[in-house]
N, C-alpha and C positions, 0 to 999 in steps of 0.2 A: 348390424345396424347402430349407431354410435348412442351412446347413453345421453339422457336429456335431463340434466340435473335442473333444479329450481335456479331463479334468475340470481337469488342472493348467491347460492353455493357455486354458481357459474362465474360470478364476477371474482369470489374469492379463489377458486381453484384456476383460473386464467392468471390472476396476480401471482399467487404462488408460482406458478410454472414461469412466469416473468422475470420473478426474483431468483429462483434457482438457476434458470439458464443464464442470466446475466452474471452471476458470481460464478458459475461453472465456467463460462468462457472466459472471463476476468483470470481466472487460475490456469486453465487449460491454453491459452494460446501462447501466452508469454513462456508459460513453462518448456513449451516445444519450440517457439520460435524467439530466441533468446534476443534478437534485435526488438521485438514487442516489448520485452521487460521495461524498457525506458521510455514506454507509452503506455502504461497500464491503465491509466483513464481512458485511452483511445477505446476501449472495449466497453466501459461505461459511457462513453460519447454516443457510441454506435448504439447502444441499447436505447438512451435516451432518443435520439435521432430518429430511429426506427418505429419505435413505439408511438413516439408524437405524429409521426407521418402517417402511421396506419389509422391513429384516431381520426386525423384530419381526412384522410381520403376513404373513409369507412365505407362508402357506398359501393365501392368496386369489389366484387367476389374474386376477379381474377387474382388480387393479392394472397389469396390462399395459398397458392403454390409457393409463394416466396419461403414459406417456412422450411418444405424438404429440400428445395433447390439452395437455400442460404445455408443448410447444415451440410449440406454436401460439398458447396463451395469450400466451408470453411474446413473441412476435413482434407479435403483437396490441397487446400494451401499450406496446412499443417505437413502432409506427408512430402510435398515438395520444399518447402522452406525448411524441414528439420535441419540444425547444425548451418544454417544460412550464414554466410560470410557477407558481412554487411562492411563497407568501408566506410570509416569515420567522414563524416560530412562537416565536422566543425572541430577546430584546435581548441576552441575556447571550453571544451565539455570533454571529461576525460570519461570516454565510455566502457573500459575495460571489456573492450569485444577480443576475443582471443580466437584462433585459429583451430585449436583443439578442441574435439567433439566426443561425446558419448557414442554416435552413431558414426558408422563406418562408410555411410552413403555419401555418395557425391555431393558438395555444397554448391548450391547457387552463388553467384556473386550478382547482388542487387544493392541499390542506393537506398540507404535507409528510410527515405522519405516516401519512396514508392512501395516499399513493405508495409508502412505504417498504413499508407491510403488504400492498399487493398485489404488488409485486415478491417480497417473501418466500412469499407462497402460490403465486404462479405458478411460480417457480423452484425451490421444494420438490418441485413435483408429478413431474417426471420421474426424480428421485432415488429415488421411492418405488419405480419400475419398477424401476432399476438395483440398488437394495438388496436387493429380493424376488431378483433373479436371481443377485446375489452371494452371498447368502446361502445359495441352495440348492445353488450351486456350491461353495460352502466346506464345507458339511455332506456333501459326496461324498467328501472327502479326511480324512487324519488332520489335527488342529487346526494343528500347527505347522507341518506342510507347506502346507496352505492357506494359511496367515498369510503364510509366505515366498512364496508366488507372488502374494498379494495385493500385498504390498510391492513384488515385482519389478515388477509392473504399473504401480504407482502412480510408482515412479522413473522408469520409461521414458516416461510421460507427462508427468512433470515436467519430464526432459531434453528431449524433443523439442518440448514447448509452447514452451521457453523459446528454444529454438533457432529454432522459428518465428518467436517476438517478437523476438528479432534480425533475422531476416532481412525482417521487415514482413509476414508472412503476417497477414490479418485474422481477427480471432476466430472471426467468423461462418463462415469456412471450414471452422474445426473443428466446429462446430455441425452443419454440413451434413454432415460427414464421419461424425460419431457416428448422425445419424439414418439416413443409407444403410446403413451397416457394421450397426447394429442389424437395419433391414430384410433385410439381407441374411443374417445368420448366426444370428439369435435368435428373428425372428418366423417363423409358421407360417400364417398367415392374411393373405390378399391385402388385406383391408380396414384392417387396422393397417398393413401395408406401404405402401399409399396414402395415409393419413394421414401416414405419417412421411416419404413423400417430398414430399406437399405442405408439411410443415413446412418441409423443406430447402429447397424453392422460395422459401419464404416469406421464409427468411432471406437467401437470395439476392437477391431483390428489394429487401430493406431496405437492401442495399448501394448502391442507388443513390442520389446525391444532388445538388443543384444545383452543388455546385462540386467540382473535383479534390481528391482526397481520398488521404491516406498514412496508416500505422498505424505509430507508433513503439513502441519497447518501452515507452512508458509511456502515452500517449494517442492520440486519433482525432483527426488533424490535418486540416482541410480549410483551402483557401487560394483566393484570389483575386489575381492579378497584373495591374496596369495599370502605363502608362508612369510615374506619378507617386506612385503608392502599392502596397504589398504588404498584403494583409489577411490575418490567419490567424484561425480559428477552432479553440479544442481543445476536446474533447468538446462539440462541437455549439452553442458559446458563444463569443463574441469574446473573442480572448485579447490580441492586438497588432497593431499596424499599423507597417510600415515605411515613413518619411516620406521626400519627396526634399525635402531640406533647401535645395536650390539651385534649385527650380522658379523661373524667372523670369515664369511666366505670371500675368497679372494675376487669374485667378481664383483660383489657389492660393497665391500668394506672399504675401498676408497672413497664411495659416494656417502656410506654411512657416515664415516668420519669426518669428512667436508662438512656434511650439512649439522652434525654434532657440534663442530667448532663454532660454525655460524649461529645456532642457537643458543650457544653457551656465552655468547659476547656479553650480556647482560649482567651475568654473574660473575665475569671476569671484571667488569667494570664496576661492580658493586665491591668485590675484594679489594680492589687497589683503593677505595675510598673508606674501607674499613679494616685494614690492617690484615687482610687473607683472610677475613670471616666470611664463613657463607651466610646468607638470609637465612632466617629459620622459617618465617610466616611468608609464603608467597601467594598472591592473588592472579589468577589467570582469567581475562576476559576475552571472551570468544575463544573455550577450549577445544572445541571442535572434535576431531577424532583422537587427540591427544597428544600429539608431537610435543609441546611445550609441556604437558605433565609430564610424559617421560624424561623428557631434560632436567626438569625440577628434581624429579626422583634419583637421577643419575648424579644430580650436582650434589644430593644429599639434603636436600631440603626437608626439615621436620614436618610443617604442616602445609599443606598445598589445597588451595581453595579453588575451583574450576568452575566457571559459569559459563553455559551455553545457551543460546536463545533456542536453537532447534533441537526439538527431542528425539527426532529420527536420527540426525548426525551423531548427537552424542551417544544415542544406543549403539550405533554402529562402531564408535569407538570403544563401547565398553565391551563389544562382542569381538572384535575382529583387530584390534589395533596390536600390531606383530609383537609391542613390549609390553601388551596387558597394561596399558597405562593406568587404567582406572581401578585395577584390582587391588592396590595397596590401601593398607588400614588408613594412612596419613592422608588419603587423598577424600576429599570432599566434593562430590559433584553436583552441582544444583542448575535445574532449569530455570532461566531469569532472563531478564533484560538487563543489560550491563548499568543502564542509569538507574534502573530500579533498584538493583541490588547495592549500588554506592549509596542511594538515598535512603536506603532502610536498615543497612548493617551498621554495627557499633563496633564492628572488628577494626584492628590496624594491621598493618602491613609493613613488611621490612622491603619487598619488591612487589609492584604490580607491574603485569605484563599484558598489553594488548597484542591478541594474535591477529593474524591477517583476516580482517572482519570483513572484507570485500565480499557482499552478500550477492552481488549479480542479479537482484530482483529488485522491484519496487515495492514499496508498502500499497495495500489494496485501498488504504484510507486516504493516502496524499502521494499522488503519483510522482511527485517532483523530487520525491526522497526516498532513497534504499534505506534498507534496515538500519545499517549503522551510522545514519547521519548523525543522530545526535548523540552517538557515541564519540566521534570526533569532531567537538567542540570546545572552546576555550572552558566553559563552564564544565564541561563533563571532565576534562584535566584538572579543573580547579578541584572536584570533588575527590578525583584520584589523589592530588597532593593532600587534600586534608585527612585520607585514610592512611597516609603513611606516617609512620614512625618518624622521630628525629633523625635526620641523615638518610632515610629511605630514600628508594629510587622509584621511577618509573622507566619502562622501555616499551616501544610499540614498533611494531615490524609494518613494512608498507613494501608493494611493488611500485615502483615510481619510473614513469617513462616521460615524463612533460617537465620542462624545469621549472613551469611555474607552480606545478601541484608539488614539488618538494619544497618549494618555497613557502606555499600556502602551509603545508604541514609545519614546517618549523616555526613558522609564525603562531600559529594555532596553539601549539605547546609552549612556545616562549612567552606566549600572553599569560598563562598560568605558572608557569616554572623560573620566568625571568632568565635572567643570564645564565642560570645554570644548565640550560638547555645544550644538548650536542646533537648533532646530525653526522651520522655514519652513513657512507655509500659504497657498494660493492657492485664491481664488475659483474661479479656471478650472480644471475638473475633468478637460480634455483629458489622458488616458492617465495622470496621476498629478496629486495635489493637495496633495501635501505631501512636503518634503525635510527630511531631517535630516542634520545636520552634524556632524562630530567630529575633533578635530586631536589629534596624539600628543605634544602639548607639556607636557598635565598627566594623568599616568598615575595609576589608581586600580586595583590589583590586583584582578581579578575574583575572587570567592568570600569575599573579604574585606570589600568594600564593602556597607553595608547598602544595600536598595532605597531609592533616591532620594525624598525627601516623601512616604514612605508609599505611595508607587505599587508594584506588582507588576510585576517583571520576567520575563521568559521566561529559562529558562534550560534546560540539558541535560535536567536531572531532570524539570522540568516546564516542556516546550517549546511549550505551548497558547497561542501568540499570540493565535489568534482568539478566546478565551475571557475574559470580564471577570474570572473570580476563579476559583479551583479548586472546583468543583463538577461535578455530573452534571445536564446540563441537564434541565429537564422533559420536553422533546421526547424524548430519549433514554431516559429512564426510562419515560415511556407506551409506547414500542416496548418496552424490555426487559422490562416489567411483562406485555405481552401474549406475548410469546415465552416467558418464564418458566411461565406457565401452561400453555403448550404442553407445555414439557418435564416439567412436574409432571405433567400428565395422562398423558403417555404411560409416565413412570415408575412411577404407581400401576397404570397398566393391565397393565404387565409384572410387576408384582410379584404382582399377584393372580391373572393367567394362569398363572404357572410358580413354581416352588417357589423359595424363597430361595437354595438351593444352585445354581441354575441361573443366576441375576444376582444375584451379589453386588455389594452397593455399592461395593467396591472396583473394581469395572471402571467404572463411572460416573466415581469419584473421578479415576482414572488418567487418563480422557480430558478433565477438567477440568484436572488438572495440566499434561496434555501440550500443551493450545493456550496456556496461561500461560506456560509455560516457553517455549515457540515464540515468541512475542511477545516477551518479554523478551529473547531472544537475537537477534532480527532488530535490536532498538533498537540493543544493545551492537555488534553488527558494523555495523551503519549508522555508528554513531559513529566507529569504528575504521577503516573501509574505504570510507566514503560511501554517500550514501542513491541506490544507483543499481539499476537492474533486475538486474545481474549477481549485486550482493550477495543481493539476495531470491532469485534462482535459486539460487544454490550454496548459500544456507543452508536450502532448503527440499528440495534434492535431498540435500544432506549428512545431513539430520534423518531422511530416509527411509531413506538406505545405513546410517545408524548403528544404525537400528532393526530393519533385515534383519540386520545382523550379530550384534546382540543374540540376536535369534529363532532366528540360525544356531548359535550358542554353546549357546543350550537345547536345540536340537534334538540336536547332536552331543554334548550332556554335557558340554560344556567350562564350562558355566556356575558360576558361585561359588554359596554357599548363598542362599537367599532372606534371612537376616537382612544378610549382606553388601551383596547388592545394594538393598535398603530404606535400610541405612546409607550407600552411596554416593549414592544420590539424595540423601538429605536433607544430606548432608556437603557434595556439589558444589554444590547450590544455595545453600547459606550461603556457600561460598568465592566464588561469582560475587556474590553480595551484597555482599560485604566486599571484595571485589577493588578496587583504585583502579585507575580508566580510564586516568588521568594516565600510568601505568606502560607501558602498552600503546603509548600514543600517542609514548612518547620513545624505542621501539625501533627498529631497522630493519627493513624489510618483513618479510623472511622469518622474523625472531623473532616480529614481531607476528603473523603468519599461524599460526605454530604454537603459540604460547601462547593466542591466542584460540580455533583450532580445540580443543584440548585443553579449555579452561575451559568452553567452549558445547557441546562435544559429550559431555562425561562425564554430565551429567543425563540426556540422551536415551538413553545407552547403558545406564545401571542400570536406567532406567524401562522400557526395552524389555525388560529380564531380566525384571523384575516382571511385566510385564504377559503376556508369553509364558507365565512357568510359571504363572499364574493361567488364562490362556485355555487352556491346554495340558488342563486337565482338566474344562471345561465338556462338558455333553452334546450342546448345540447352538451350533455356531461363529457362527450367525445372530443369534442372541438375544444372545450376549455382545459379537459385533461392534456389533450395534445399540445397545446399554446403552452402548457406548464412545463410540460416536460422539455420542449424545446428551450424552453428557457434554463430549464437545470442544465442542459448540455454548453448553452451560452455560458452560465456560472462557472462550469468546468475549465472551460478555456480562461476565463478571467482568473481563475485560480492563479494560473501560471505567472501573474504579474508578482508574485511574492518572490520569483528567482530577483527582480528588480528591487521591489521594496524592502522585503523582509516578511516574516511570518505574521508580525504583531498587526502590520498595517491592513491584513485582509479583514479583521474585524471593521474597519474604517471603511473600507471599500464595500462590505456587505451593509455597512450602516447607510451610506450613500444611496444604493441600490433600492433600500426600503424606503429612504426617503422619496425617490423617484416614485416607486409603487404608490405612496400616499399620495403624491401629487397627481399621479394618473387616475387613483380611485377617486379622490374628491371631484376630479373634472369629466369622471365617465357618465355618460349617458344613464338615464334612470334604470333600475334594477329590471330585467325583463324575466319574469316568472315562468317558469315551465310548465307547459300545459299537461 
């Protein structure tokens, strides 16, 4: 017999399970099915859509079966699509889809769009069940109290999941926990319990693989350690290999000699410009398992600073690097984001090296960007230039297979280093095939220099280095077109089924604006504090806490008048749009944190006041919440307009959406008080 928690605890527990399942799927599916890593927000869209639809369709008990069935379909999709071979559907986007996999199982050949649609449908199904239960539980409480417990459960889920990611707990463990908890607390029939437990077992079975594996805060890391080589797969595809550059065996020596010469090119270039002198202080950004560190030691560098964002990959390098790269006393290894380190260090270097930073995964906070996007911008290269001693050099390694991508890299570096930029291309593609060099002798102020030779460079405002030009690729348009039809269908159904007063458009628009604002906030704070999992976790938790406080202010009668709240939303968004980011970067860490918190948190607080005021008067919490969640999904789609307009304009887009919400709210029928 299932447990029977009180209505408030029930709301909070369901919200907790929703949040951790959402985050677990966002980590699990792209890690196992690499193609989905290019649509990380797709899993977020699916959770919003399923949850919103479940709230709207709440009267149907048959929907309870969608949780166990959906989990089984997701497990089956992962099992069949592991190591999936997806042929590139767009020549204007550099997808980094390789055919080498950690799994030896046969790969399925499938279009990228079809894989994305299947992932969306399967991932949405469990949340329909959860949405139905959440809506029913919230309707049993006064509106604002129900919303407060909902936010509290979500906040607890966000914090605990983030802590578990830091501790290395695999996401499939959370999926198993959700299935078991739901079976024990909310299910009354044994057939459903059996299927839920079967789904939990299926995800446990999926955890088995051909190689040792660990979960980092960012990715799923598999590895194979041999005496002469350490191989690392990230998200089920080859990522990097630590090479033994001093292996004397006849079998491997020709390969190690060739790779050693290739990695040594920046040092040879430095010596040519400095009368044979070796650089004394070298900074390595994206040090990984230690290849660049090993070469620096072989080159006789006195002081080596190695920056690596992923603690698991760095630990593997420390433990298994064939040359014991990190063991030397002159090597300082730091777990940090490259941009954050460059912004906070006061050290200067003779040579700065960018490792092959292809992360092969996207940020959970902003799905258009991979982890390294803000490392490969003109502003970042300008920061590197400023950290070089007079006559110092920068070198970056790339794997380039498209002509426009090579031009993009050269233009981006040249914008910071000017005519002193040099690009070297190799026929040999082992580990990388392109090296870009730049020296600090001729400086061109970043932000003032035009794009060289008409080539588009990557900047902090438009950091999409893997796109040929500002556009929304057809692949994304096709996917978003299908999702937009689903949103339109649900909205029309809701408006026909219920009176306009029960589902005002302002609730939908507030959901759109919330997602857009959150995306813009994550990007801003990533630039200020670094693109790390800690920043993303703090942002999401802080947003939930801010909205919780806004709801509490309305509940206690402390909130300002609605007009003031709406003015606060619009005004704070415009302030964020106009605020020059350079001011924050020039402040000390404590002042930077305080100002950034006020800047980013203010729009969420005022928007939370507006939503709680509107939500308070709805006759059904479920319908209102469902409409808002569908709007949040629509906002996630609109977020991709940044590929065309740039990141800063997302603030303006959010402002426009909130203005429409205000107009809708002012014209809405009189508030309907719940019975």
